[in-house]
GUPANU-738815 format. One line per 4 residues: number of its first residue (from 1); for each residue y, z, x of C-alpha. Coordinates in pm, 1 decimal. Each point is the difference from the previous one (the first is absolute). Layout:
N
NUM	Y:Z:X; ...;
This chain:
254
1	-2349.0:-19185.6:7004.0; -128.0:-63.7:-351.8; 347.2:-90.8:-124.6; 68.1:-225.9:297.9;
5	-328.1:-187.1:-35.5; 62.3:-37.2:-373.5; 341.6:-154.6:60.2; -138.4:-238.2:262.5;
9	-282.2:-111.9:-228.3; 239.1:-24.6:-295.8; 230.8:-228.4:198.1; -296.6:-207.3:117.1;
13	-140.3:-29.0:-351.7; 340.2:-96.9:-139.9; 33.7:-273.1:260.9; -345.7:-137.4:-73.7;
17	65.6:16.7:-374.1; 329.7:-189.6:21.5; -171.6:-259.8:217.0; -263.0:-60.7:-270.3;
21	228.4:-38.6:-302.7; 212.8:-304.4:-75.8; 268.4:-77.8:-260.5; -137.7:-352.9:-40.4;
25	-254.5:-62.7:-277.4; -353.0:-54.4:124.8; 69.2:148.0:344.0; -83.8:340.6:143.3;
29	-231.5:267.1:-131.4; -56.9:45.6:-371.7; 110.2:315.7:-178.7; -360.9:122.7:-23.1;
33	-65.5:-59.3:368.8; 325.8:168.0:93.5; -80.0:305.0:-215.7; -350.8:35.8:148.2;
37	117.3:-36.6:359.9; 281.0:247.1:-64.1; -245.5:255.7:-136.5; -231.6:-46.7:299.1;
41	288.1:29.5:243.7; 127.7:319.7:-163.3; -344.5:156.0:36.7; -31.1:-116.5:361.4;
45	349.2:131.2:76.8; -79.9:342.6:-143.0; -340.4:2.5:166.9; 129.0:-75.4:350.6;
49	317.5:209.6:-9.7; -171.1:300.5:-159.6; -291.5:-27.6:239.6; 230.8:-1.2:303.3;
53	220.9:281.4:-126.6; -290.0:217.5:-116.8; -197.9:-43.1:323.1; 297.0:91.4:218.8;
57	72.1:299.4:-222.4; -353.2:134.3:44.0; -33.3:-89.1:366.4; 325.9:165.2:110.8;
61	-53.9:335.6:-168.5; -92.3:313.5:194.4; -352.2:134.3:-16.2; -58.3:277.8:-252.5;
65	-224.3:258.7:163.9; -207.2:221.5:-226.8; 64.9:-212.7:-309.2; -284.6:-106.9:-224.3;
69	-87.1:-370.1:13.0; 66.4:-38.6:-369.6; 349.3:142.1:43.6; 60.7:-228.7:296.2;
73	-105.4:-300.6:-207.2; 227.1:105.8:-286.6; 300.0:45.2:229.2; -55.7:-335.6:168.5;
77	-27.2:-186.9:-328.7; 302.7:184.3:-138.0; 204.2:-91.9:308.9; -105.0:-363.4:-39.5;
81	99.6:5.6:-366.9; 339.7:150.9:84.8; 48.0:-265.9:267.5; -69.9:-272.1:-254.2;
85	234.0:156.9:-256.2; 292.9:32.3:240.6; -50.8:-352.5:133.8; -16.1:-140.4:-353.5;
89	325.6:169.9:-96.7; 171.5:-127.4:316.2; -117.8:-357.2:-52.0; 94.8:4.4:-368.9;
93	346.9:131.4:82.2; 45.0:-262.4:271.1; -112.8:-288.0:-222.9; 211.4:120.7:-293.4;
97	307.5:29.8:221.6; -51.8:-351.2:134.0; -46.2:-147.6:-348.3; 308.9:171.7:-138.0;
101	201.0:-114.5:301.9; -108.3:-362.0:-43.4; 63.6:3.8:-376.2; 338.7:162.1:48.2;
105	100.0:-259.1:259.5; -102.6:-289.2:-223.4; 181.8:143.5:-300.6; 314.2:61.9:204.0;
109	-11.1:-349.2:151.1; -67.4:-174.4:-328.8; 237.4:214.3:-203.1; -240.9:15.1:-295.0;
113	-219.7:261.0:-173.7; -315.1:103.2:193.8; -238.8:-145.0:-259.2; 65.9:-352.0:-130.1;
117	-278.8:36.1:-255.7; 145.8:321.3:-139.5; 345.5:-157.7:-0.4; -127.8:-303.1:-191.7;
121	-176.5:220.5:-252.7; 315.6:204.1:-47.1; 201.9:-321.3:-46.6; -245.3:-130.6:-258.9;
125	26.9:325.4:-193.5; 379.9:-20.7:2.9; -5.5:-360.3:-125.2; -250.6:97.3:-269.1;
129	251.4:257.2:-122.7; 265.2:-272.8:-17.7; -249.6:-206.5:-198.9; 2.5:267.7:-270.2;
133	378.3:-22.7:-18.2; -14.9:-380.2:-18.5; -252.5:19.3:-280.2; 221.7:245.1:-188.6;
137	292.7:-245.3:-4.2; -204.9:-318.9:-33.0; 136.4:-246.8:-254.9; -189.5:-26.6:-327.5;
141	80.9:-368.2:-44.5; 3.7:-261.1:270.7; -61.7:129.0:349.1; 332.6:-142.2:116.7;
145	219.8:170.1:-263.4; 258.2:213.1:177.3; -166.6:-51.1:339.3; 140.7:-331.6:119.0;
149	191.8:165.8:282.4; -299.2:192.1:134.6; -252.3:-143.1:243.8; -335.0:0.2:-188.1;
153	-184.9:41.1:328.3; 114.9:361.8:13.3; -168.7:87.4:-327.8; -305.4:-208.5:98.6;
157	-23.3:214.8:311.5; 12.7:312.6:-213.3; -281.4:-134.1:-219.0; -207.0:-76.6:311.0;
161	63.1:352.2:129.6; -117.9:142.5:-330.5; -316.2:-209.8:33.4; -52.6:155.4:344.1;
165	7.6:349.0:-146.8; -193.4:-68.4:-321.7; -232.6:-283.5:104.6; 82.2:-212.9:-306.9;
169	264.9:-245.1:-120.2; 45.0:50.8:-376.4; 8.3:-303.2:-228.4; 353.6:88.4:-106.7;
173	113.4:-21.2:363.2; -179.7:-331.5:46.5; 172.1:-148.6:-304.0; 336.5:135.3:107.2;
177	-40.7:-142.1:351.6; -104.4:-335.9:-143.2; 324.4:-10.1:-200.7; 201.0:89.0:310.1;
181	-174.0:-268.8:207.6; 46.4:-264.6:-269.4; 369.8:86.3:-41.8; 61.4:15.1:374.9;
185	-190.6:-312.4:106.4; 8.4:-214.2:-313.0; -379.9:-26.9:7.9; -206.8:-45.6:-312.3;
189	-119.4:328.8:-158.7; -364.8:-78.1:76.2; 74.7:-72.6:365.3; 218.5:309.9:25.9;
193	-284.8:208.5:-145.1; -236.1:-150.7:258.0; 235.7:100.7:279.3; 19.2:353.2:-134.2;
197	-377.1:26.4:-29.7; -40.4:-112.5:362.7; 267.4:247.5:107.5; -172.0:283.1:-186.5;
201	-340.0:-98.2:140.7; 131.0:-3.5:359.0; 169.9:335.2:-51.5; -315.4:162.4:-137.0;
205	-205.8:-150.0:284.9; 238.3:151.9:253.0; -31.8:335.6:-178.0; -379.7:-20.7:14.6;
209	14.2:-97.7:367.0; 228.1:292.8:82.9; -233.6:239.5:-182.3; -300.0:-143.3:186.2;
213	176.7:43.1:332.9; 94.0:357.0:-88.9; -359.1:75.8:-98.8; -129.7:-151.4:323.3;
217	247.2:210.5:197.0; -115.9:309.6:-188.8; -363.8:-70.5:80.4; 83.1:-64.7:365.4;
221	194.0:326.3:23.9; -288.0:190.0:-163.3; -254.3:-150.0:241.1; 224.0:73.5:298.1;
225	36.9:363.6:-107.8; -378.1:37.5:-40.6; -67.6:-160.3:339.5; 259.7:221.4:163.1;
229	-149.1:314.7:-153.2; -349.8:-105.7:109.3; 114.5:-69.2:355.2; 173.9:338.3:17.4;
233	-314.5:179.2:-114.9; -195.1:-184.6:268.8; 263.3:103.2:254.1; -21.2:366.1:-99.0;
237	-379.0:-1.9:36.2; 4.9:-181.5:334.5; 268.0:232.4:140.9; -203.4:307.2:-90.8;
241	-324.1:-138.6:143.6; 171.8:-125.0:316.7; 163.6:338.6:59.4; -336.0:175.1:-39.2;
245	-158.9:-249.0:241.4; 280.6:43.2:252.2; -25.0:379.2:-19.3; -379.2:-7.8:44.3;
249	27.1:-223.0:307.5; 266.3:229.2:140.8; -226.6:304.3:-38.5; -296.2:-182.8:152.0;
253	167.5:-137.3:308.9; 261.7:261.7:79.6;
């Protein structure tokens, strides 16, 4: 009963949560509101499901004749705690199976790695390694010496990938890119340098934005874990108390 009620409330809470969020800017609940409502719903879900499961556990037991009241109370609370533990394991296994099934279906349908963020990070690291090779064979004179047949955008991409991993664009790379831009486009050196500076600034801004998003995701995951642990502790307490209450009512009325 506890596991069933948990799944029902989980499905209901998920539906209400998806109804409140929106992909459009300025619409739907804010991240703070969503986090608070999620925490409250987790506690309510544990409270209700543990209360139902614990009460039924205590109410349906047989009467223990000749057993001290303290022992009866201990057994009832222990049975409620065991009920909560088993229900929690069942719900966790069910949710984990569903999540893995959905992720596996999406990966199979899309034909791509399961984590685009991890894939992008891995790609940036690979390009950064190629940047080291480019730098090793970089011309000491003009940037176009011996490289007329190669697309300069490839090496520019490697430099950008290195900026993603290090968080900086060295002055030597800026000067080298300015020479490439001037030779490729015929622009004046000053204008080419301006282009490179804008390119470097945009790249570093995207790096900072990605780090900020990763930090926000970390904080959200930490808060979710704390809320989940708190709700589970509440559920364990409620299940034990409800089982003791159900057992006491059973002894009084039957």
